[in-house]
C-alpha positions as CSV (number, residue, x, y, z in Angstrom):
1,M,-37.9,110.7,171.3
2,K,-36.9,107.2,172.7
3,A,-36.2,105.9,169.2
4,D,-33.8,108.8,168.5
5,K,-32.0,108.2,171.7
6,R,-31.7,104.5,170.8
7,L,-30.1,105.4,167.4
8,T,-27.6,107.9,168.7
9,R,-26.2,105.7,171.4
10,T,-22.5,104.9,171.0
11,A,-21.2,101.3,171.0
12,R,-20.2,99.7,174.2
13,P,-16.5,99.5,175.0
14,D,-16.6,95.7,175.6
15,A,-18.0,95.2,172.0
16,V,-15.2,97.3,170.5
17,S,-12.6,95.3,172.3
18,S,-14.1,92.0,171.3
19,D,-14.0,93.0,167.6
20,A,-10.3,94.0,167.9
21,A,-9.4,90.7,169.5
22,R,-11.1,88.8,166.8
23,A,-9.2,90.7,164.1
24,A,-6.0,90.1,165.9
25,R,-6.6,86.4,166.1
26,T,-7.4,86.1,162.3
27,P,-4.2,86.3,160.2
28,P,-4.3,88.6,157.2
29,A,-4.3,87.2,153.7
30,P,-0.8,87.1,152.1
31,G,0.0,90.3,150.3
32,T,-3.0,92.2,151.7
33,G,-1.6,93.4,155.1
34,P,0.0,96.8,155.6
35,R,3.8,96.9,154.9
36,P,5.9,97.1,158.0
37,Q,7.7,100.4,158.5
38,R,11.3,100.6,159.7
39,A,11.9,102.5,162.8
40,K,13.6,105.7,162.1
41,S,17.0,105.8,163.7
42,A,17.7,108.6,166.0
43,P,20.1,111.3,164.7
44,P,23.7,110.7,165.9
45,R,24.8,112.5,168.9
46,P,27.3,115.3,168.3
47,D,29.9,113.7,170.7
48,R,29.7,110.3,168.9
49,A,29.4,111.5,165.3
50,G,31.7,109.6,162.9
51,P,33.2,111.0,159.6
52,P,30.8,112.3,157.1
53,R,29.7,109.8,154.5
54,L,30.9,110.8,150.9
55,P,28.5,110.7,148.0
56,A,28.8,107.6,145.8
57,R,31.4,108.1,143.0
58,A,29.8,108.4,139.6
59,K,30.9,105.9,137.0
60,P,33.3,107.4,134.5
61,A,31.9,108.0,131.1
62,A,33.2,105.9,128.2
63,R,36.2,107.4,126.5
64,R,35.7,108.7,123.0
65,A,38.1,107.3,120.4
66,P,40.4,110.0,119.0
67,T,39.8,111.0,115.4
68,V,42.3,110.7,112.7
69,A,43.0,114.4,112.8
70,E,43.6,114.3,116.5
71,R,46.0,111.3,116.1
72,V,47.9,113.1,113.4
73,L,48.2,116.3,115.5
74,G,49.4,114.2,118.5
75,L,52.0,112.5,116.4
76,Y,53.2,115.8,115.0
77,D,53.3,117.3,118.5
78,R,55.4,114.4,119.9
79,A,57.7,114.5,116.9
80,R,58.2,118.3,117.2
81,K,59.1,117.9,120.9
82,A,61.6,115.2,120.1
83,W,63.0,117.2,117.2
84,D,63.6,120.2,119.5
85,R,65.6,118.3,122.1
86,P,69.1,119.7,122.9
87,L,70.9,116.6,121.5
88,T,69.0,116.3,118.2
89,A,71.7,118.0,116.1
90,Y,74.4,116.0,117.8
91,Y,72.8,112.7,117.1
92,L,71.8,113.7,113.5
93,I,75.4,114.6,112.6
94,L,77.0,111.6,114.3
95,G,74.4,109.0,113.1
96,G,73.9,110.5,109.6
97,S,77.6,110.8,108.8
98,L,78.4,107.2,110.0
99,L,75.5,105.8,108.1
100,I,76.5,107.5,104.9
101,T,80.1,106.3,105.4
102,L,79.0,102.7,106.0
103,L,76.7,102.7,103.1
104,G,79.4,104.2,100.9
105,L,81.8,101.4,101.9
106,V,79.2,98.9,100.8
107,M,78.6,100.6,97.5
108,V,82.3,101.1,96.8
109,F,82.8,97.3,97.3
110,S,79.9,96.6,95.0
111,S,80.8,99.0,92.2
112,S,84.6,98.7,92.1
113,Q,85.1,95.0,91.7
114,I,84.8,94.9,87.9
115,Q,86.9,98.1,87.6
116,A,89.7,96.4,89.7
117,L,89.5,93.2,87.6
118,R,89.9,95.2,84.4
119,Y,93.3,96.5,85.6
120,D,94.4,93.0,86.8
121,L,94.0,94.0,90.4
122,P,92.3,92.0,93.3
123,A,88.6,92.5,93.4
124,T,88.8,94.1,96.8
125,Y,91.6,96.5,95.9
126,Y,89.6,99.7,95.9
127,F,87.5,98.6,98.9
128,N,90.6,97.9,101.0
129,K,92.0,101.3,100.3
130,Q,88.7,103.0,101.1
131,L,88.4,101.0,104.3
132,V,91.8,102.1,105.4
133,A,90.8,105.7,104.6
134,A,87.6,105.3,106.6
135,V,89.5,104.0,109.6
136,L,91.9,106.9,109.4
137,G,89.0,109.3,108.8
138,T,87.2,107.9,112.0
139,I,90.4,108.7,114.0
140,A,90.4,112.2,112.4
141,L,86.7,112.6,113.3
142,L,87.2,111.6,116.9
143,L,90.2,114.0,117.1
144,G,88.1,116.8,115.6
145,T,85.4,116.3,118.3
146,R,88.0,116.9,121.1
147,L,89.8,119.9,119.7
148,P,88.9,123.1,121.6
149,V,87.9,126.2,119.7
150,R,90.9,128.1,120.7
151,L,93.2,125.5,119.3
152,L,91.3,125.4,116.0
153,R,91.6,129.1,115.6
154,A,95.3,128.9,116.4
155,L,95.8,126.2,113.7
156,S,93.8,127.9,111.0
157,Y,96.8,130.0,109.7
158,P,99.4,127.2,109.7
159,V,97.0,124.9,107.9
160,L,96.3,127.5,105.3
161,V,100.0,128.1,104.7
162,L,100.6,124.3,104.4
163,V,97.9,123.9,101.9
164,V,99.2,126.8,99.7
165,V,102.7,125.2,99.8
166,L,101.2,121.8,98.7
167,L,99.2,123.4,95.9
168,V,102.4,125.0,94.6
169,L,104.3,121.7,94.9
170,V,101.6,120.0,92.7
171,Q,102.7,122.2,89.8
172,V,106.4,121.2,90.2
173,P,107.4,118.7,87.5
174,G,108.2,115.3,89.0
175,I,106.1,115.9,92.1
176,G,102.6,116.5,90.8
177,V,100.7,113.6,89.2
178,E,98.2,113.9,86.4
179,V,94.9,111.9,86.8
180,N,92.1,112.0,84.2
181,G,93.5,115.2,82.7
182,S,93.9,117.1,86.0
183,T,97.3,117.7,87.7
184,N,96.1,118.0,91.3
185,W,97.8,115.0,93.0
186,I,101.0,114.3,94.9
187,N,102.3,110.8,95.1
188,L,103.0,109.7,98.7
189,G,104.6,106.4,97.7
190,G,103.0,103.2,96.6
191,P,99.3,103.3,95.9
192,F,98.6,106.3,98.1
193,M,98.3,109.8,96.7
194,L,97.2,113.1,98.2
195,Q,95.0,115.7,96.6
196,P,95.7,119.1,98.2
197,G,92.6,120.7,96.7
198,E,90.5,118.6,99.2
199,L,92.5,119.9,102.1
200,A,92.1,123.5,100.8
201,K,88.4,123.3,101.5
202,L,88.9,122.6,105.2
203,A,91.7,125.2,105.4
204,L,89.6,127.9,103.8
205,V,86.7,127.2,106.2
206,L,88.9,127.5,109.4
207,W,90.8,130.5,108.2
208,G,87.8,132.4,106.9
209,A,85.8,131.7,110.1
210,D,88.7,132.9,112.3
211,L,89.2,136.0,110.1
212,L,85.6,137.0,110.1
213,A,85.2,136.3,113.9
214,R,88.2,138.6,114.7
215,K,86.8,141.4,112.5
216,G,83.3,140.9,113.9
217,E,84.6,141.3,117.5
218,R,86.2,144.6,116.5
219,G,83.1,145.8,114.6
220,L,84.8,146.0,111.2
221,L,82.4,143.8,109.2
222,T,80.2,146.8,108.5
223,Q,82.9,148.2,106.1
224,W,83.1,146.4,102.8
225,K,86.9,146.6,102.5
226,H,87.3,144.7,105.8
227,L,84.6,142.3,104.7
228,L,86.3,141.4,101.4
229,V,90.0,141.8,102.3
230,P,91.9,139.5,102.8
231,L,89.2,136.8,102.6
232,V,88.3,137.1,98.9
233,P,92.0,137.5,97.7
234,G,93.0,134.5,99.8
235,G,90.2,132.4,98.3
236,L,91.0,133.6,94.8
237,L,94.6,132.6,95.3
238,I,93.5,129.1,96.2
239,C,91.2,128.9,93.2
240,A,94.0,130.1,90.9
241,L,96.4,127.4,92.1
242,I,93.8,124.7,91.7
243,M,92.8,125.9,88.2
244,L,96.5,125.5,87.2
245,G,95.8,121.8,87.5
246,R,92.6,122.1,85.5
247,D,90.2,121.0,88.3
248,M,87.2,123.2,87.9
249,G,85.0,121.1,90.1
250,T,87.0,121.8,93.2
251,V,87.2,125.5,92.3
252,M,83.4,125.6,92.2
253,I,83.3,124.2,95.8
254,I,85.9,126.8,97.0
255,A,83.8,129.6,95.4
256,A,80.7,128.2,97.2
257,I,82.4,128.2,100.5
258,L,83.5,131.9,99.9
259,F,80.0,132.9,99.2
260,G,78.7,131.0,102.2
261,L,81.1,132.8,104.5
262,L,80.2,136.2,103.1
263,W,76.5,135.4,103.4
264,L,76.9,134.5,107.1
265,A,79.0,137.6,107.7
266,G,76.1,139.8,106.5
267,A,77.3,141.0,103.1
268,P,75.0,143.5,101.5
269,A,72.7,142.2,98.8
270,R,74.3,144.4,96.1
271,M,77.8,143.2,97.0
272,F,76.6,139.6,97.0
273,A,74.8,140.0,93.6
274,G,78.0,141.6,92.1
275,G,80.1,138.7,93.3
276,L,77.7,136.2,91.8
277,L,77.8,138.1,88.5
278,A,81.6,138.1,88.5
279,A,81.8,134.4,89.3
280,S,79.2,133.6,86.6
281,A,81.3,135.5,84.0
282,A,84.4,133.7,85.1
283,V,82.7,130.3,84.8
284,V,81.5,131.2,81.3
285,V,85.0,132.2,80.2
286,L,86.6,129.0,81.7
287,I,84.0,126.8,79.9
288,A,84.5,128.7,76.6
289,V,88.3,128.3,76.5
290,A,88.2,124.5,77.2
291,P,86.6,122.2,74.5
292,H,86.0,119.3,76.9
293,R,84.0,121.6,79.2
294,M,81.9,122.7,76.3
295,D,81.2,119.1,75.5
296,R,80.0,118.5,79.1
297,L,77.8,121.5,78.9
298,A,76.3,120.2,75.6
299,C,75.4,116.9,77.2
300,L,72.7,118.4,79.4
301,G,69.4,116.6,78.6
302,A,71.1,114.4,76.0
303,T,69.2,111.4,74.7
304,D,72.0,109.8,72.6
305,P,75.8,109.5,73.0
306,G,76.4,112.1,70.3
307,P,79.5,112.4,68.1
308,D,82.6,110.6,69.4
309,D,80.4,109.3,72.3
310,R,81.1,112.5,74.2
311,C,77.8,112.1,76.2
312,W,78.4,108.4,76.9
313,Q,78.9,108.8,80.7
314,A,76.0,111.1,81.2
315,L,73.7,108.9,79.2
316,H,74.6,105.7,80.9
317,G,74.2,107.3,84.3
318,I,70.6,107.9,83.4
319,Y,70.3,104.4,82.1
320,A,71.5,103.0,85.5
321,L,69.0,105.1,87.4
322,A,66.2,104.2,85.1
323,S,66.8,100.4,85.2
324,G,66.8,100.4,89.0
325,G,63.1,100.8,89.5
326,L,61.6,101.1,92.9
327,F,63.8,98.7,94.8
328,G,66.6,98.0,92.4
329,S,68.1,94.9,90.8
330,G,69.8,93.8,94.0
331,L,73.2,94.6,95.7
332,G,76.0,93.6,93.3
333,A,73.6,93.0,90.3
334,S,74.4,96.2,88.4
335,V,74.9,95.9,84.7
336,E,76.4,99.3,84.0
337,K,79.4,98.7,86.2
338,W,80.6,96.1,83.7
339,G,82.4,98.7,81.6
340,E,79.4,100.6,80.3
341,L,79.6,103.5,82.9
342,P,83.0,105.2,83.5
343,E,84.0,106.0,87.1
344,P,81.2,103.9,88.7
345,H,82.9,104.0,92.1
346,T,83.8,107.7,92.3
347,D,81.8,110.4,90.5
348,F,78.9,108.2,89.4
349,I,78.5,105.9,92.4
350,F,75.1,107.4,93.0
351,A,74.0,106.0,89.6
352,I,75.1,102.5,90.7
353,T,73.3,103.0,94.0
354,G,70.1,103.8,92.1
355,E,70.5,100.7,89.8
356,E,71.2,98.2,92.6
357,L,69.1,99.7,95.5
358,G,66.4,101.5,93.4
359,L,64.5,104.6,94.3
360,A,64.3,103.5,97.9
361,G,68.1,103.5,98.2
362,T,68.6,106.8,96.5
363,L,65.9,108.5,98.6
364,S,67.5,107.1,101.8
365,V,70.8,108.6,100.8
366,L,69.2,112.0,100.1
367,M,67.3,111.9,103.4
368,L,70.6,111.3,105.3
369,Y,72.2,114.2,103.6
370,A,69.2,116.4,104.3
371,A,69.3,115.4,108.0
372,L,73.1,116.3,108.1
373,G,72.5,119.6,106.4
374,Y,69.6,120.5,108.8
375,A,71.7,119.6,111.8
376,G,74.6,121.8,110.6
377,I,72.3,124.8,110.0
378,R,70.8,124.3,113.5
379,V,74.2,124.3,115.1
380,A,75.2,127.5,113.2
381,G,71.9,129.1,114.1
382,R,71.9,128.4,117.8
383,T,75.5,129.1,118.8
384,E,76.7,132.3,120.5
385,D,80.3,132.0,119.3
386,P,80.9,133.8,115.9
387,F,83.7,131.4,115.0
388,V,81.5,128.4,115.5
389,R,78.8,130.0,113.5
390,Y,81.0,130.8,110.5
391,A,82.9,127.4,110.7
392,A,79.7,125.3,110.9
393,G,78.1,127.3,108.1
394,G,81.2,127.0,105.9
395,V,81.3,123.2,106.4
396,I,77.6,122.7,105.6
397,T,78.0,125.0,102.5
398,W,80.9,122.8,101.4
399,L,79.1,119.5,101.9
400,M,75.7,120.5,100.5
401,S,77.1,122.2,97.4
402,Q,79.2,119.2,96.7
403,V,76.2,116.9,97.0
404,I,74.1,119.1,94.7
405,I,76.8,119.3,92.0
406,N,77.5,115.5,92.1
407,I,73.9,114.3,92.1
408,G,72.8,117.1,89.7
409,A,75.5,115.7,87.2
410,V,74.3,112.1,87.6
411,L,70.7,113.2,87.0
412,G,71.7,115.1,83.9
413,L,70.7,118.5,85.4
414,L,74.2,119.9,85.7
415,P,77.4,119.4,83.7
416,I,79.8,116.7,84.9
417,A,82.3,118.4,87.1
418,G,84.3,115.5,88.5
419,V,83.2,116.2,92.1
420,P,82.9,113.1,94.4
421,L,79.9,112.5,96.6
422,P,81.1,113.4,100.2
423,L,81.5,110.5,102.6
424,F,80.2,108.2,99.9
425,S,82.4,108.1,96.8
426,Y,85.7,106.3,96.6
427,G,88.7,108.5,97.4
428,G,90.8,108.7,100.6
429,S,92.0,112.3,99.9
430,A,88.4,113.4,99.9
431,L,87.2,111.2,102.8
432,L,89.8,112.3,105.4
433,P,89.2,116.1,105.4
434,T,85.5,115.5,105.1
435,M,85.3,113.3,108.2
436,C,87.5,115.8,110.0
437,A,85.0,118.5,109.1
438,V,82.2,116.3,110.4
439,G,84.1,115.9,113.6
440,L,84.2,119.7,114.0
441,L,80.4,119.8,113.5
442,I,80.0,117.2,116.2
443,A,82.2,119.3,118.5
444,F,80.2,122.4,117.8
445,A,77.0,120.6,118.5
446,R,78.3,119.4,121.8
447,S,79.5,122.9,122.8
448,D,75.9,124.1,123.0
449,P,75.1,124.7,126.7
450,A,71.9,122.7,126.6
451,A,73.5,119.8,124.8
452,R,76.5,119.9,127.2
453,A,74.2,119.7,130.2
454,A,72.1,116.9,128.6
455,L,75.3,114.9,128.0
456,A,76.5,115.5,131.6
457,M,73.1,114.2,133.0
458,R,73.6,110.9,131.1
459,Q,76.9,110.3,132.8
460,P,77.0,108.5,136.2
461,G,76.5,111.1,138.9
462,G,75.5,113.8,136.4
463,R,73.2,116.5,137.7
464,W,71.0,119.0,136.0
465,S,72.5,122.4,135.3
466,P,70.6,125.7,135.0
467,A,72.2,126.0,131.6
468,A,70.1,123.1,130.3
469,V,67.3,125.3,129.0
470,R,65.6,124.1,125.9
471,R,65.5,126.8,123.3
472,K,62.7,126.4,120.7
473,T,64.1,128.8,118.2
474,M,66.8,128.8,115.5
475,R,67.8,132.3,116.5
476,R,70.8,132.8,118.7
477,P,69.9,133.4,122.4
478,V,70.4,137.0,123.6
479,R,72.0,137.5,126.9
480,K,69.7,139.4,129.3
481,R,71.1,142.5,130.8
482,P,71.0,142.8,134.6
483,S,68.1,144.8,135.8
484,R,68.7,147.9,137.9
485,E,65.4,147.4,139.8
486,R,65.7,146.3,143.5
């Protein structure tokens, strides 16, 4: 029992304290002692609490490079937005027409030098005349941009009467001048002559647009007699007076303007088809009764000059285009203008352009004409004024049909009709009314409410107007009727 008591006795307090003191005096080995613990800070008191600490911002993930398809879609979207701006048509018409005119001046200077020297004239003779016509045409263009619509409609009838009088005077002996087998010129004194057939295009556009607009306001265009009379008889009268001078090319342009106006006025399909059949029959008759027109028709797709070199001009036009290659032989380095190609500075200036500037030059010219045509169609499609719609559509029909007939003849796809390339070929009588018509297109493009507001914003002190609403459609805007709801 004594032994058990001896084993179960607890250690003395002084012994325990001595062991703890010895352990406190002996320093622990490096790295073996317990880690010191930080004292936990007391929670902040509610009355002294600062702003809550925000969580740490996560690092942005690396941006993924856009794919080729995304880049293409982005470029397309930006181009579509830029293309749909209110001033797009305005800049396309102004810039495109000026570029075509400037490039035409350069090509007239290059292609007409040899022609002038052949007639013992100064090398810059034709270029100087074209430059004077371009300056006068620029004045006419600026004047056309400032003419109000009411004044244009008031001038349409006097201009038409003046053109008819001039076409009659052309057929008077001693007044009319014959050029290349066609009597469609009036001598103004000196080297300057006037071709009333070119003025007839502009007169028909203005008169036809005013006539259809007046009848449309009265609701008479749904009746075929009001749709055709007196528009078609007036156009046929102009065509008859021009055909007396044997200028079938101008008659084709006048007929195209007539069909364009009827199309814009909403002529029924059967009436339109009947008119096309009648016009085609008239063309066949006119070609059949004239041997030189039959010769031109026979030169379609010709590969040799034929008997009496009747296909010489058509064939050498193809030669000029073929020898140009991709970038051409260089400005002024044409070979065909040295007497091989007739009319290198008028009807076949596009062939010289292809020879000297190559495919790149001809495609550039075609793109400028395409931009001009698109802008005109856009103006005609967005306007609310019927007169503006008919006039813009008539001008674009005139210009684009003339481009197709001229370039088609140079390429050998259409018969040679003697139609100049608008704004590009030599000829002041053709350049002046064409630039005046382009000025009208510019005025129509500026008359759009959104374009007018955009132009006002670019002036000093200009402010945004509620009318400056971008319309993303080619359709004419419909005026909303006032709601009766309160």
